[in-house]
C-alpha positions in Angstrom: 40.7 -28.6 44.9 41.7 -24.9 44.9 40.2 -23.5 41.6 41.3 -19.9 42.4 45.0 -20.7 41.7 44.2 -22.5 38.4 41.9 -19.7 37.2 44.3 -17.0 38.2 46.0 -15.6 35.1 49.1 -14.5 37.0 49.7 -18.1 38.3 50.0 -19.5 34.8 53.5 -18.1 33.9 54.8 -19.2 37.3 53.5 -22.8 36.7 55.0 -22.8 33.2 58.4 -21.6 34.4 58.5 -24.2 37.2 57.7 -27.0 34.8 60.4 -25.8 32.4 63.0 -25.7 35.2 62.4 -29.3 36.1 62.4 -30.4 32.5 65.8 -28.6 31.9 67.2 -30.4 34.9 66.2 -33.8 33.5 67.6 -32.9 30.1 71.1 -32.1 31.5 71.5 -35.3 33.4 72.1 -38.4 31.3 69.8 -41.3 32.4 72.5 -43.9 32.1 76.3 -43.7 32.3 77.9 -43.9 28.9 80.6 -46.7 29.0 83.8 -46.4 27.0 83.4 -48.9 24.1 87.2 -49.4 23.6 87.8 -52.0 26.4 84.8 -54.0 25.1 86.1 -53.9 21.6 89.5 -55.1 22.8 88.0 -57.9 24.8 86.0 -59.1 21.8 89.0 -59.2 19.6 90.6 -62.7 19.5 94.0 -61.3 18.7 94.2 -59.3 22.0 97.2 -60.5 24.1 96.4 -61.9 27.5 98.7 -62.9 30.3 99.4 -66.6 30.8 97.5 -68.3 33.6 99.8 -69.3 36.4 99.1 -72.7 37.9 99.5 -72.9 41.7 98.6 -76.2 43.3 96.2 -76.1 46.3 98.5 -78.6 48.0 101.7 -76.5 47.7 102.8 -75.6 51.2 101.2 -78.6 52.9 103.6 -80.7 55.0 104.9 -83.7 53.2 105.7 -87.0 54.7 103.4 -86.9 57.7 103.2 -90.7 57.8 106.4 -92.4 58.8 105.9 -95.6 56.7 104.0 -96.6 53.7 101.7 -99.6 54.1 100.8 -101.9 51.2 97.2 -101.4 50.5 96.7 -105.1 49.6 98.0 -106.1 53.0 95.8 -103.6 54.7 92.7 -104.9 52.8 93.6 -108.5 53.8 94.1 -107.4 57.5 90.7 -105.7 57.5 89.1 -108.7 55.7 89.9 -111.1 58.5 87.2 -109.5 60.6 84.1 -111.2 59.0 81.6 -109.8 61.5 83.0 -106.3 61.4 83.4 -104.2 64.5 82.4 -107.1 66.9 85.4 -109.2 65.7 87.7 -106.2 65.8 86.8 -105.6 69.5 87.5 -109.2 70.4 90.8 -109.0 68.6 91.8 -105.8 70.4 90.9 -107.4 73.8 93.0 -110.4 73.0 95.9 -108.1 72.0 95.5 -106.2 75.3 95.8 -109.4 77.3 99.2 -110.1 76.0 102.1 -108.3 77.7 103.4 -105.4 75.6 107.0 -105.3 74.5 108.9 -102.5 76.2 109.3 -99.5 73.9 112.8 -98.5 73.0 113.8 -95.2 74.6 115.4 -92.5 72.5 118.6 -91.0 73.8 
């Protein structure tokens, strides 16, 4: 440690002035921004008018009527229920359907 600077009487005023300059800089700057209390007071007031919330469905703009025909759910459940062993019965049914000749599809003009 350099003891000559601390014991030098001419160095004391310089040290005091330097410390005062940094203290003055801290005193001028506010440590935190000061918010405006008016918006908070307005938000806390139940009588403050607010705009009405607009409802927009997430399904608006989706294409409607993708399926051509509506199928009765009871009939669909009964059709699926005929396959007691699940996928194995379904595969056998599909093979038997493929063995039958398919009806010719009607051509569109």
